[in-house]
Each structure stands twice: as structure tokens, then as C-alpha cells.
N, C-alpha and C positions, 0 to 999 in steps of 0.2 A: 097361232097367237104366241107372242114372245112373253116370257116371264120378266117381271121387273128385276133389277139387279139384286134387290134384297130378298127375292123369293127364288133365287136359283137353287137347284138341288145341291145338297151337300156332296162333296167328293171325299173319298177316303184318303187320308194321308198317313204316312209312316214316319216315325221318328228315327228309324234305323237308317244308317248310311246306305247309299246306293250299292256299294260293294259288299255289304254285310250279307251273310248267308240268311236264307229265308227263315230258318228255325231260330235265329237269334232273338227276335222279339218275343215269341212265346216262351222261350227259356227264361228270359229276363222277367217276364210277368209271373212265371211260376216261382222263381226265386224270391220275388217280392211278397208273395202271399204268406201271411203268418201261419205258423204251425199251431194247431190246436193241441194243448197239452192233454195228456191222459188224466182222467179224473182221479182224485185221491179217494180211495175206498176206506173210510173209517170203520166200516163193518168188519173188515179183515185185518185191522190193526194198522192201516195206513196213517201217515201223518204228513204235515206240510214239510217242505224241504228244509234241510239243515246245511249251512255253509261252514266249512272249515276255514278259520281265519288264523293266519300266522302273525305273531307279534313281530314288529320290526325291532323291538327292544325287549328280549326275553329277560326274566329276572327270577331270583330265588327268594321266596318268602315263607317263613314258618317251616323250613325244611323241604318245601316243594318247589320244583322248577316250573315256571309258567312260560311256555313258548308259543302258545296259541289257545284258541277256544273254539267251540262249536256254537254258531249263532243260528238259532232256529226261527222260522217264520211264525209270527204270533197268530193266534186265532182271533176271530171276531170278538169273542168274549173278553180276551185280554186287551184288545184295542179299545173296547168300550170302557173297561176299567181304567185304562191309562188316560183316554181322552176325557173321561168324566171326572178326572182329578183324584181318583183313588190311588194312583201310583205316581211317584216322582219319576223323572227320566232315568235316574240312577237305579231306582227299584226295577223299572221296566227293563233296562239294559241287563241287570243282574238276572232277572227272570228268563230272558231270552238267551243269555250266554252261559248261565249256570255259575257265574262268578259271584262271589260274595262281595259286599260293600268294602270289606277290609282289603281284599285282593285288588279290586278296582282302584282303591285309594293308592296302592303301590305302583300301579301301571304308569309307564311313561306317558306324558301328556299327549303325544302324537298318537299312541296306540289307543288311549282313552277317547280321543277325538274321533278316531275311526269307529269305535264301538258306538258312541253316542250318535254319530252320523248314520249308522245303520238303523238305529231306532228312529231317527228323524225322517229317514227315507220312507217309512210307512205312513207318515203324516202328509206327504206331498201328493 
């Protein structure tokens, strides 16, 4: 008994070119698999990542040279405070960068936009 055209058994197909080595497809699949990050262990003093950011426009203010800052990842509690309206964007940026409002006020606009953009990235 013949199967109707829409009930034909499925056949395996490969996206790899005919002249590709057989191991190319499994290697590509392994490369596409996301890595699971190691857990942060707060019990042993662990913390969320910190990113070193270099200013495109370094400056001197109040006798100190500012050439960059460390931007840390916020905690859930800090995100809650910010999203609940308890902090302004500038307050939140200062909290995560360690920069005071007076220092941020002296930053070049492009560098300040980068800092505020990092804050905004947590809201997307």
C-alpha cells in the first residue's frame, strides 16, 4: 500500500555543503551552544561583575585626574529602588560607578552618555 504524498516518511537533510568534512556540523552546533556562567557565591564574598570603563575625554577636577571608572552590576534590590522611583538616573549611575554628582557634572557629554547608557541597559 502506497503512502499519500503528505504522509511520506521524513528524510534527514544536512545544511553542510557536500564537500564539508563530516565533523563540521557537530562543531558548529557546539559553538552555538551558550556557556553557563559559574554561579556567584555571596557566601564567600563573591559579587556581581565590575567593568572598567575608560573615558574618551579624561579631565582633572578638584586636584584629581579622572581617566575612567569601574561600573558594577546592580543587585536586584538596587534595581527595585531605581525602578520604584527611589533613585534618579544620575543617582543610580553614581551608585554603580562610584562617581559623585559633582564629578559626573564635569564629565564630557559623550562620556556621560556612555555611563547613562550602561544604566539604561539594565532596563531593557
